[in-house]
N, C-alpha and C positions, 0 to 999 in steps of 0.2 A: 504725418502718417502717409499722406499722398506722395510726398517726395520719396519716402522709403520704397513705396510700391513702384514708383517710376524707376528708381535705381535697381530694384530687383528685376524688373522687366528688361531694362537695358543690359544687365548682366546676362540674362537668358538669351537675349538677341545676340550678344557678342560671343557667347560660348557655344551655342547650338550649331551643329552642322546640318541638321535636318531642315530642309527647305520649307516643308509644310509647317513645322514648328516656328520657324523664323517668320514666315508669313503671318501666322496667327499672332505672334507677339508684336509684329510691326503694326497690326491693326489695334492691338491693345494699347500700344504706345500712342497711337492717334487718339484713341478714346481718352486716355489719361491726360492728354494735353489740356482738356477742358477741366478746370479745377473744380467744377461743380458736377462732374459726370455722375457721381454716385447719387446725387439728388435727382437726376434725370432718368435713372435706370430703375426697373423694378427689382425687388429684393432677390428674386431667383437669379436674374442676370448678374447682379452684383456679387452674389455668393459664388457663382460659376467663375466670374472673373478673378475673384480672390483665390479660388482653388487653382486656377491657371498660374497664379503668381506664387504658388507654393505656400500659401498661408495655411498653417495646420488647422485641421477640421475643428478642433476644440477652441480655436482662437477666432474663427471666422465671425461669429456673432459679435464679439467684443470689438474686433477691428472695424466691422461694418458700422457699429454704433458710433465709434470715434469718427469715422468718415462722414457720417450724416448728422453729426452734432451741429445744432443750429449756429453755434459760434463759428463754424467753418464757412458760413455763408458770405463772409466779408470779401 
């Protein structure tokens, strides 16, 4: 799942012409480099990041649950 989000973010970076948007997504790219980043963020920040990555509102809770599943700690 994290790899999917990294790919979505990379696509946003490559397609956007807006410098502010690009800057924001370059920061998100840096955050996502840490494979355990969702374990280190509070839930509100995690949800906000998922929204920035265009995860549909009705799927955010499910995606977040997958990302923080303890089996992902490896």
